[in-house]
C-alpha positions as CSV (number, residue, x, y, z in Angstrom):
1,M,-0.6,19.9,-31.1
2,H,0.3,19.4,-34.7
3,T,-1.0,19.3,-38.2
4,V,-2.1,16.0,-39.7
5,N,-1.5,15.3,-43.3
6,I,-4.4,12.9,-44.4
7,A,-2.7,11.7,-47.6
8,Q,0.5,10.8,-45.8
9,K,-1.4,8.9,-43.1
10,F,-3.2,6.8,-45.9
11,S,0.1,6.1,-47.5
12,Q,1.2,4.3,-44.2
13,F,-1.0,1.4,-44.7
14,N,-2.6,-1.0,-47.1
15,E,-5.0,-3.3,-45.2
16,L,-8.7,-3.0,-46.2
17,W,-11.4,-2.7,-43.6
18,S,-8.9,-2.1,-40.9
19,P,-9.4,1.5,-39.5
20,K,-6.4,3.3,-38.0
21,I,-6.7,5.9,-35.3
22,L,-5.6,9.4,-36.5
23,G,-6.6,11.5,-33.5
24,E,-9.1,12.0,-30.6
25,I,-11.7,14.7,-30.0
26,N,-13.7,14.6,-26.8
27,D,-14.9,11.0,-26.5
28,S,-14.5,10.2,-30.2
29,Y,-11.9,8.9,-32.6
30,I,-10.9,10.2,-36.1
31,K,-10.1,7.0,-38.1
32,A,-8.7,6.4,-41.5
33,V,-9.9,3.3,-43.4
34,K,-9.3,1.9,-46.8
35,V,-12.3,-0.1,-48.2
36,A,-13.0,-2.2,-51.3
37,G,-15.8,-4.6,-51.8
38,E,-18.5,-5.3,-49.4
39,F,-18.3,-5.1,-45.6
40,V,-21.0,-6.8,-43.5
41,W,-24.7,-5.8,-42.6
42,H,-24.6,-4.4,-39.1
43,H,-25.7,-1.7,-36.7
44,H,-24.5,0.1,-33.7
45,D,-27.0,0.2,-30.7
46,D,-25.4,3.2,-29.0
47,E,-23.2,5.1,-31.5
48,D,-23.7,7.3,-34.5
49,E,-21.1,7.2,-37.2
50,M,-19.8,9.7,-39.8
51,F,-18.2,8.5,-43.0
52,L,-16.2,11.2,-44.9
53,V,-15.0,10.1,-48.3
54,V,-11.5,11.5,-49.2
55,K,-10.9,9.4,-52.4
56,G,-13.0,6.9,-54.4
57,Q,-16.7,6.3,-53.8
58,L,-18.8,4.7,-51.1
59,R,-22.1,3.2,-51.5
60,M,-23.9,3.0,-48.2
61,K,-26.7,0.5,-48.4
62,F,-29.7,0.6,-46.0
63,R,-32.5,-1.9,-46.1
64,D,-34.7,0.4,-47.9
65,H,-32.3,2.5,-50.0
66,E,-28.8,3.2,-51.1
67,E,-26.8,6.5,-50.9
68,L,-23.6,7.2,-53.0
69,V,-20.9,9.2,-51.1
70,R,-18.2,10.9,-53.2
71,P,-15.1,12.6,-52.3
72,G,-15.7,15.7,-50.2
73,E,-19.0,14.2,-49.1
74,F,-20.1,12.6,-45.9
75,I,-23.0,10.5,-44.6
76,I,-24.1,10.1,-41.0
77,V,-25.5,6.7,-39.9
78,P,-27.7,7.1,-36.8
79,R,-27.5,4.7,-34.0
80,G,-29.5,1.5,-34.6
81,V,-29.8,1.9,-38.3
82,E,-28.7,-1.3,-40.2
83,H,-26.2,-0.5,-42.9
84,L,-23.7,-2.0,-45.4
85,P,-20.7,-0.2,-46.6
86,V,-19.8,-1.2,-50.1
87,S,-17.1,0.1,-52.6
88,D,-16.5,-1.0,-56.1
89,E,-12.8,0.4,-55.9
90,E,-10.4,1.1,-53.1
91,T,-11.8,4.0,-51.4
92,Q,-10.3,6.2,-48.6
93,V,-12.6,7.2,-45.8
94,L,-12.3,9.0,-42.5
95,L,-14.6,7.9,-39.8
96,F,-15.9,10.1,-36.9
97,E,-17.2,8.0,-34.3
98,P,-17.3,7.6,-30.4
99,K,-14.4,5.7,-28.9
100,S,-16.7,2.7,-28.0
101,T,-17.7,1.9,-31.5
102,L,-16.8,-1.6,-32.6
103,N,-16.2,-1.7,-36.4
104,T,-18.7,-4.6,-37.0
105,G,-21.3,-3.2,-34.5
106,N,-23.7,-5.9,-33.4
107,V,-21.9,-8.6,-35.5
108,T,-18.8,-10.6,-34.5
109,N,-16.8,-12.2,-37.2
110,E,-13.3,-12.4,-38.8
111,R,-13.4,-8.6,-39.6
112,T,-14.2,-7.7,-35.9
113,L,-11.4,-5.5,-34.5
114,A,-11.1,-5.2,-30.9
115,Q,-7.8,-3.3,-30.8
116,L,-7.0,-0.5,-33.4
117,E,-3.7,0.7,-34.4
118,T,-2.7,4.4,-33.9
119,L,-0.8,6.2,-36.7
């Protein structure tokens, strides 16, 4: 057991849209990811996701509306809900999601990561 310094973990990488595992709790990972620009429309058949913004702003687009997530705020995307993460500036996000969650959900493309790095 040890304390995790979130800012220090974010300083260890620069890649965008490439989540890093910071820890595990039960059957879930806590991941750090830096995002900028637009990701890809996708959904997760079996997993809910939680996005906690640490720095910057995240716009979570849904087919019928959009939510703005600011530092210190989070949004939960229920399984099966199509969504598109977007950020106009580099944004730091903590993800809380089951270990089985593939970053691109039901979509396979150049951003799909089958293996994640642990920091």
